[in-house]
C-alpha positions in Angstrom: 39.9 -45.9 42.1 41.6 -49.1 43.1 41.4 -50.8 46.4 42.3 -54.2 47.8 39.1 -54.2 49.8 36.5 -52.7 47.6 35.3 -52.7 43.9 34.0 -49.5 42.4 31.4 -49.8 39.7 29.6 -47.2 37.6 26.3 -47.7 35.8 25.9 -45.0 33.2 24.8 -44.6 29.6 28.3 -44.2 28.1 31.7 -42.9 29.0 30.4 -39.3 28.4 27.4 -39.6 30.8 25.2 -38.3 27.9 21.8 -39.8 28.9 19.9 -38.6 31.9 16.9 -40.4 33.4 14.4 -39.0 35.9 15.5 -39.8 39.4 12.1 -41.3 40.3 12.3 -43.8 37.4 15.9 -44.9 38.4 14.7 -45.4 42.0 11.7 -47.4 40.9 13.9 -49.7 38.9 16.5 -50.2 41.7 13.9 -50.7 44.4 11.7 -53.2 42.5 14.8 -55.4 42.1 14.7 -56.3 45.8 18.5 -56.1 46.0 18.6 -52.5 47.4 17.0 -50.3 50.1 16.7 -46.5 49.9 18.8 -44.9 52.7 18.0 -41.3 51.6 17.1 -39.4 48.4 20.5 -40.1 46.8 21.8 -43.2 48.5 20.9 -46.9 48.5 22.3 -49.8 50.5 22.0 -53.5 50.2 18.8 -55.4 51.2 19.2 -57.9 53.9 19.5 -60.8 51.5 22.2 -59.1 49.4 25.9 -58.6 50.0 27.2 -55.3 51.4 27.2 -52.2 49.0 26.5 -48.6 49.0 25.1 -46.9 45.9 24.9 -43.1 45.1 22.7 -41.6 42.4 24.3 -38.6 40.8 24.2 -36.1 38.0 27.6 -35.4 36.6 29.4 -34.0 33.6 32.7 -35.7 34.1 32.3 -38.5 36.7 32.9 -36.2 39.7 30.0 -35.7 42.2 29.2 -35.0 45.8 26.3 -36.0 47.9 23.8 -33.3 48.8 20.7 -32.5 50.8 19.2 -31.3 47.5 17.1 -33.8 45.6 18.2 -34.4 42.0 15.7 -34.3 39.2 17.8 -36.4 36.9 20.5 -39.1 37.2 23.2 -39.9 34.7 25.5 -41.9 37.0 25.0 -44.7 39.6 28.2 -45.1 41.6 28.5 -48.3 43.5 31.1 -49.4 46.1 31.0 -53.1 47.2 33.2 -55.5 49.0 36.0 -57.3 47.1 36.1 -60.1 49.7 36.9 -63.6 48.4 34.1 -64.8 50.7 31.5 -63.0 48.5 30.7 -64.4 45.0 31.4 -61.3 42.8 29.0 -62.8 40.2 26.1 -61.9 42.6 27.0 -58.2 42.2 27.7 -58.4 38.5 24.3 -60.1 37.8 22.4 -57.4 39.7 24.3 -54.5 38.3 24.0 -55.8 34.7 20.3 -56.2 35.3 20.0 -52.6 36.4 22.1 -51.4 33.5 20.1 -53.3 31.0 16.8 -52.0 32.4 18.0 -48.4 32.0 19.6 -49.2 28.6 22.9 -48.1 30.2 26.3 -49.9 30.7 28.2 -51.2 33.6 31.9 -50.2 34.1 34.5 -51.2 36.7 36.5 -48.1 37.6 39.8 -49.9 37.9 40.9 -53.5 37.9 43.8 -55.1 39.8 46.1 -54.5 36.8 45.5 -50.8 36.7 43.1 -50.8 33.7 40.4 -48.2 34.0 36.8 -47.8 32.9 36.4 -51.4 31.9 33.0 -52.1 30.4 31.4 -55.3 31.9 29.1 -57.3 29.7 
């Protein structure tokens, strides 16, 4: 999805979402970073010292998902929306997301760039 106000990132094992990790392990990794706070069982938001974002933990087959009251035993997608504002150094986001992807042995993807390219792997 493209927006002039937001960037949409996905942290996942590969383009096929083939690797699932226990939700508790994913939460432990995300929370110990100090960048994020848990809002509910499936959603995290930015910590006070980190730029605005919202993150959803999901289990998907094709990238589609919905939030739910039901707790997920496994996660194979971390979907992130964050500001695209020029006032925010985008490198701060990328550094944090790449750290999380590396710790999970997953990859970071930008859903769509300003030129219409989709599923761009960020290294």
